[in-house]
ZAKE-81359 format. One record per residue (C-alpha): x, y, z; residue in one letter. Coordinates in steps of 0.2 Angstrom, whole numbers, padded with zeros to 4 digits, always signed. Layout:
XYZA/...
This chain:
-0012-0167-0028X/+0000-0180-0033X/+0003-0189-0017X/-0013-0187-0008X/-0024-0175+0001X/-0016-0158+0005X/-0008-0154+0023X/-0015-0137+0021X/-0026-0126+0009X/-0021-0108+0005X/-0035-0096+0000X/-0028-0083-0012X/-0012-0084-0023X/-0006-0066-0018X/+0011-0062-0010X/+0006-0069+0007X/-0001-0084+0000X/+0015-0087-0010X/+0025-0084+0005X/+0015-0095+0016X/+0016-0109+0002X/+0035-0107+0000X/+0038-0110+0020X/+0027-0126+0019X/+0035-0133+0004X/+0053-0129+0012X/+0046-0141+0025X/+0040-0154+0014X/+0021-0151+0016X/+0008-0153+0002X/-0002-0137-0001X/-0016-0133-0013X/-0018-0116-0017X/-0035-0108-0022X/-0038-0093-0032X/-0053-0085-0039X/-0043-0077-0053X/-0033-0087-0066X/-0014-0090-0066X/-0010-0075-0074X/-0014-0066-0058X/-0001-0075-0047X/+0006-0063-0034X/-0010-0053-0034X/-0008-0034-0029X/+0010-0036-0025X/+0014-0038-0044X/+0007-0019-0047X/+0016-0013-0033X/+0032+0000-0033X/+0041-0014-0022X/+0045-0004-0007X/+0051-0012+0007X/+0055-0005+0026X/+0070-0010+0032X/+0078-0004+0049X/+0097+0002+0049X/+0101-0007+0033X/+0118-0007+0023X/+0109+0005+0011X/+0104+0018+0025X/+0121+0017+0033X/+0130+0020+0015X/+0118+0036+0013X/+0123+0042+0030X/+0107+0038+0039X/+0107+0034+0057X/+0093+0023+0060X/+0090+0010+0074X/+0077-0002+0081X/+0073+0009+0095X/+0069+0024+0083X/+0059+0014+0072X/+0048+0007+0086X/+0046+0025+0092X/+0040+0029+0075X/+0028+0014+0073X/+0020+0018+0091X/+0018+0036+0086X/+0010+0032+0070X/-0001+0017+0076X/-0009+0026+0091X/-0014+0009+0098X/-0029+0014+0109X/-0038-0002+0111X/-0029-0011+0124X/-0042-0013+0136X/-0052-0028+0138X/-0070-0025+0130X/-0085-0026+0142X/-0087-0045+0137X/-0071-0050+0143X/-0063-0051+0126X/-0047-0044+0123X/-0045-0026+0115X/-0043-0025+0097X/-0026-0018+0098X/-0018-0030+0110X/-0012-0043+0097X/-0009-0029+0083X/+0004-0021+0096X/+0011-0037+0098X/+0013-0040+0080X/+0020-0022+0077X/+0034-0024+0089X/+0038-0041+0081X/+0038-0035+0064X/+0050-0020+0069X/+0062-0032+0076X/+0060-0043+0059X/+0063-0026+0049X/+0077-0023+0060X/+0084-0042+0060X/+0080-0056+0049X/+0070-0048+0035X/+0083-0042+0024X/+0095-0057+0024X/+0078-0068+0022X/+0075-0058+0006X/+0091-0057-0001X/+0095-0075+0001X/+0080-0077-0011X/+0089-0065-0024X/+0081-0049-0020X/+0091-0033-0021X/+0088-0015-0016X/+0091+0001-0026X/+0105+0009-0016X/+0096+0026-0013X/+0083+0026+0002X/+0067+0036+0000X/+0059+0046+0014X/+0041+0041+0015X/+0028+0049+0026X/+0040+0062+0033X/+0028+0064+0048X/+0017+0077+0058X/+0032+0088+0065X/+0031+0077+0081X/+0045+0066+0086X/+0032+0055+0095X/+0018+0057+0082X/+0016+0049+0066X/+0029+0047+0053X/+0047+0041+0049X/+0061+0050+0057X/+0072+0045+0044X/+0072+0038+0026X/+0068+0019+0027X/+0059+0017+0010X/+0070+0003+0000X/+0064+0002-0018X/+0066-0016-0024X/+0076-0017-0040X/+0064-0025-0051X/+0048-0017-0042X/+0033-0028-0037X/+0036-0041-0050X/+0053-0045-0043X/+0045-0046-0025X/+0033-0060-0032X/+0046-0068-0043X/+0057-0074-0027X/+0043-0082-0020X/+0034-0088-0036X/+0049-0097-0042X/+0051-0109-0027X/+0033-0111-0026X/+0032-0116-0045X/+0046-0128-0041X/+0035-0136-0027X/+0022-0138-0040X/+0033-0147-0051X/+0039-0159-0038X/+0021-0163-0033X/+0021-0154-0016X/+0009-0139-0023X/-0006-0138-0033X/-0017-0124-0039X/-0035-0122-0042X/-0038-0107-0052X/-0056-0099-0054X/-0061-0107-0038X/-0071-0095-0027X/-0071-0098-0008X/-0089-0095-0003X/-0089-0104+0014X/-0077-0111+0026X/-0083-0129+0032X/-0083-0131+0050X/-0085-0147+0061X/-0085-0147+0080X/-0079-0130+0080X/-0064-0133+0069X/-0061-0127+0052X/-0058-0142+0041X/-0061-0137+0023X/-0069-0125+0011X/-0084-0125-0001X/-0086-0113-0016X/-0089-0110-0034X/-0080-0114-0049X/-0080-0099-0060X/-0080-0101-0080X/-0063-0101-0087X/-0054-0085-0090X/-0040-0078-0102X/-0041-0061-0094X/-0025-0053-0094X/-0017-0050-0077X/-0028-0037-0066X/-0042-0037-0081X/-0060-0039-0073X/-0065-0057-0076X/-0082-0066-0078X/-0091-0070-0062X/-0101-0085-0071X/-0102-0100-0060X/-0100-0117-0069X/-0098-0129-0055X/-0096-0130-0036X/-0083-0138-0025X/-0078-0144-0007X/-0061-0148-0002X/-0054-0153+0014X/-0037-0151+0024X/-0031-0150+0042X/-0027-0132+0039X/-0034-0118+0029X/-0023-0102+0028X/-0034-0087+0022X/-0023-0074+0012X/-0037-0066+0001X/-0032-0048+0002X/-0042-0033+0006X/-0057-0023+0000X/-0050-0009-0011X/-0059-0016-0026X/-0076-0016-0018X/-0081+0003-0015X/-0099-0002-0008X/-0088-0011+0007X/-0076+0004+0008X/-0090+0016+0010X/-0100+0005+0022X/-0084+0004+0034X/-0078+0021+0031X/-0074+0029+0049X/-0086+0045+0046X/-0084+0051+0064X/-0064+0050+0063X/-0061+0056+0044X/-0076+0064+0038X/-0090+0059+0025X/-0085+0045+0013X/-0080+0052-0004X/-0093+0051-0017X/-0080+0051-0030X/-0068+0035-0028X/-0055+0028-0039X/-0047+0011-0038X/-0029+0007-0034X/-0032-0011-0034X/-0040-0024-0048X/-0060-0027-0046X/-0056-0044-0038X/-0050-0036-0022X/-0067-0038-0015X/-0066-0043+0004X/-0078-0056+0004X/-0066-0068+0014X/-0068-0056+0029X/-0087-0060+0032X/-0085-0078+0027X/-0071-0079+0041X/-0082-0071+0053X/-0096-0083+0050X/-0084-0098+0053X/-0080-0091+0070X/-0066-0078+0068X/-0065-0060+0075X/-0064-0045+0064X/-0055-0032+0072X/-0051-0013+0069X/-0063-0014+0053X/-0063+0006+0054X/-0045+0008+0050X/-0040+0008+0032X/-0026+0016+0021X/-0033+0025+0006X/-0023+0038-0003X/-0025+0057-0006X/-0015+0059-0022X/-0025+0048-0035X/-0025+0051-0052X/-0036+0043-0066X/-0025+0031-0077X/-0026+0037-0094X/-0023+0019-0100X/-0032+0008-0088X/-0032-0010-0085X/-0046-0012-0072X/-0062-0003-0069X/-0059+0015-0062X/-0039+0012-0063X/-0031+0024-0053X/-0012+0029-0051X/-0005+0036-0035X/+0008+0051-0036X/+0021+0049-0024X/+0026+0066-0022X/+0042+0076-0017X/+0039+0090-0004X/+0038+0105-0015X/+0022+0106-0024X/+0009+0118-0016X/-0005+0108-0010X/-0023+0116-0011X/-0040+0112-0006X/-0055+0114-0018X/-0057+0132-0014X/-0039+0135-0019X/-0034+0137-0001X/-0016+0131+0004X/-0016+0117+0017X/-0008+0122+0032X/+0006+0112+0042X/+0009+0097+0042X/-0002+0093+0027X/+0012+0094+0014X/+0015+0082+0000X/+0022+0066+0008X/+0020+0069+0025X/+0004+0063+0034X/-0007+0054+0021X/-0023+0051+0033X/-0021+0069+0042X/-0022+0077+0024X/-0037+0066+0020X/-0046+0072+0034X/-0041+0091+0029X/-0047+0088+0012X/-0065+0080+0017X/-0067+0093+0030X/-0069+0106+0016X/-0085+0095+0009X/-0076+0090-0007X/-0068+0074-0011X/-0053+0082-0021X/-0039+0093-0020X/-0025+0101-0030X/-0006+0101-0033X/+0001+0118-0040X/+0019+0116-0047X/+0032+0119-0060X/+0039+0109-0074X/+0056+0109-0063X/+0047+0101-0048X/+0038+0088-0059X/+0054+0083-0067X/+0063+0078-0051X/+0049+0075-0038X/+0035+0066-0047X/+0035+0047-0045X/+0021+0036-0049X/+0017+0022-0039X/+0015+0005-0048X/+0027-0008-0057X/+0020-0003-0074X/+0022+0016-0072X/+0042+0012-0068X/+0048+0002-0082X/+0067+0006-0080X/+0067-0001-0062X/+0054-0015-0066X/+0064-0022-0080X/+0080-0019-0071X/+0088-0008-0085X/+0101+0002-0077X/+0105+0013-0094X/+0087+0017-0095X/+0086+0021-0077X/+0100+0034-0078X/+0093+0042-0093X/+0076+0043-0087X/+0080+0049-0069X/+0095+0060-0070X/+0093+0067-0088X/+0084+0084-0091X/+0065+0080-0092X/+0052+0071-0081X/+0051+0051-0084X/+0042+0046-0098X/+0028+0039-0090X/+0026+0055-0079X/+0026+0065-0096X/+0013+0053-0104X/+0001+0058-0088X/+0005+0076-0090X/+0000+0074-0109X/-0014+0062-0108X/-0021+0062-0090X/-0038+0070-0087X/-0033+0076-0071X/-0018+0087-0077X/-0017+0106-0082X/-0003+0113-0091X/-0001+0132-0095X/+0011+0145-0098X/+0004+0157-0086X/-0006+0157-0070X/-0023+0164-0077X/-0023+0150-0090X/-0018+0138-0078X/-0032+0144-0066X/-0044+0144-0080X/-0041+0125-0085X/-0042+0121-0066X/-0059+0128-0065X/-0064+0117-0080X/-0060+0102-0070X/-0066+0107-0054X/-0081+0096-0046X/-0084+0111-0034X/-0080+0129-0032X/-0073+0140-0045X/-0055+0146-0041X/-0050+0165-0040X/-0036+0170-0050X/-0033+0185-0038X/-0032+0174-0023X/-0021+0161-0031X/-0010+0175-0037X/-0008+0184-0021X/-0004+0167-0012X/+0008+0160-0024X/+0017+0179-0025X/+0019+0178-0006X/+0027+0160-0007X/+0039+0165-0019X/+0045+0180-0010X/+0050+0169+0003X/+0062+0159-0010X/+0075+0174-0010X/+0083+0167+0006X/+0090+0150+0011X/+0080+0152+0027X/+0061+0156+0029X/+0045+0157+0039X/+0037+0146+0026X/+0034+0130+0035X/+0034+0120+0018X/+0051+0129+0012X/+0058+0123+0028X/+0053+0105+0026X/+0060+0107+0007X/+0077+0114+0015X/+0077+0099+0028X/+0073+0087+0014X/+0088+0091+0004X/+0100+0087+0018X/+0096+0069+0013X/+0109+0063-0001X/+0095+0054-0009X/+0083+0068-0009X/+0095+0082-0016X/+0103+0070-0029X/+0085+0063-0036X/+0070+0068-0027X/+0069+0086-0021X/+0070+0101-0033X/+0081+0116-0029X/+0069+0129-0021X/+0064+0141-0034X/+0049+0154-0038X/+0034+0145-0045X/+0030+0160-0057X/+0048+0161-0063X/+0045+0157-0081X/+0062+0149-0083X/+0056+0135-0071X/+0039+0133-0081X/+0027+0128-0088X/+0016+0129-0073X/+0006+0112-0069X/-0009+0109-0059X/-0016+0091-0055X/-0032+0087-0048X/-0031+0074-0035X/-0043+0061-0029X/-0046+0048-0017X/-0038+0031-0023X/-0043+0015-0014X/-0029+0004-0008X/-0027-0005+0009X/-0037-0012+0024X/-0029-0009+0039X/-0040-0020+0051X/-0045-0038+0047X/-0045-0056+0055X/-0037-0056+0072X/-0022-0068+0073X/-0009-0072+0086X/+0009-0073+0082X/+0008-0089+0074X/-0006-0082+0062X/-0019-0092+0070X/-0037-0085+0068X/-0044-0080+0085X/-0062-0081+0090X/-0071-0065+0098X/-0066-0073+0115X/-0047-0073+0111X/-0046-0092+0108X/-0038-0099+0092X/-0051-0106+0079X/-0044-0123+0077X/-0038-0126+0059X/-0039-0107+0053X/-0025-0096+0050X/-0025-0079+0041X/-0011-0068+0033X/-0008-0053+0023X/-0021-0040+0021X/-0035-0050+0026X/-0027-0049+0044X/-0024-0031+0044X/-0007-0038+0039X/-0005-0047+0056X/-0015-0047+0071X/-0031-0038+0065X/-0022-0022+0063X/-0003-0021+0064X/-0002-0002+0057X/-0014+0005+0070X/-0022+0020+0063X/-0008+0024+0051X/+0006+0017+0041X/+0025+0022+0038X/+0025+0016+0021X/+0036+0001+0014X/+0026-0008+0027X/+0013-0018+0016X/+0022-0030+0006X/+0034-0033+0022X/+0018-0037+0031X/+0013-0049+0018X/+0029-0057+0019X/+0031-0056+0038X/+0013-0063+0042X/+0013-0076+0028X/+0030-0082+0035X/+0022-0085+0052X/+0007-0094+0044X/+0018-0106+0033X/+0031-0110+0048X/+0016-0112+0060X/+0007-0125+0050X/+0023-0134+0045X/+0026-0136+0064X/+0008-0142+0068X/+0004-0127+0077X/-0015-0129+0080X/-0028-0121+0090X/
């Protein structure tokens, strides 16, 4: 630090850490950022994201004819979150959902107000077509988005990172920011009940590329002090043991035996226990957001590297026995509801069955590296990839090389290929043929008693969905739409919905509900705010926004000198 000791230490150089640092730099404060990985990993998991952001009543929505409002968004958030831990605990401490609910209402206000202007002033732009994620469980007061709200960043995750990284690096050049890479925090220093610094280990130098697992060899130790410590270390998705340890078996079913990772190995959740040992309360540890549509990456970067299929609504979703999931467990509707249905079968995988026509229009792959046209902001490539015949290049690459894909010209060969990949029961060709034939008969009319086809027809009323996202209904066994495609879907670890309880200034709270002096938390380690702003479910496009909002709150509070 060029001009003395820091005003704040930020633990973690992911998106929430960069946002908090940016706000502190704007206020002229000195910041020391600690990160257990090397400089190549600035931005953390946000870099790998698709860059989806949840805005409410945006110009993009209005241009697409979408009528949204703060009131509708708050209705959807409450229905999805299902906050039910609002009563004081027997020991008098506030219920675990008291602060998350306050955070949720503040976040919806942010998404309907300051958020878009705040980001656009930093240079962020959105793709004009608004996506419809988590379409819901068929109840206006239940889970899901009533309207499309998923705003894709032009430049995906790297662009979301860039708009905060650049001013932070300018702060580094000006002497306000210092980075200590390969510094792993093992303890928060507590004196007289206040957090006054950190202790930890210096890991050996690493030249590993972004996301690649690095050495844990310790070469030194450190102790550093500051009036405020902001923990922004992320979630637990790279630590499968911790995921299984906290898995909500009573609510979701047995933890999957086979898990694949949607985040790098260093997303280990270590700072949760470390913060708890320093006096912070951990709330809603049993809430998490892992995806049901995971596929093994044929070209992996980190261990057990997984990619999520972001599906349109037309693929048939079958359980391990080959039985079709009932409503509302259709693609893109109710992630955790379908998770429960999958695990209830006694197996930890499921299937998509679809056609080439569907994969061309409806399959998107989550991740910046799987969407090079949008990530690299190449409009000509975007038009060629998304509007011309054929699936986008990365999707075709998975279809050709991915271990979870089966492609066949007829149903008999498709089922035989599925049975080779099955980790459970063998599928019956006769039962599959009867089920698909019955479904195909429903396509002869523009109306149907098939609930999934009703969903597809409703989806195509959205301009975005009809243009680029949802295939025209057709018979799956019609060879003109072939070949047939089957995809084995695995459980992919991703987000922690619970974490360090915080007030609306991102101050970490003790079990009694009082602020822990000197300690703040933001991002996924804080359940994206309050210890669980999403409640039980997420509306999607809300994770990056949660990092931004809680990081902003932490940085501004420390800059104002808000203490316990």
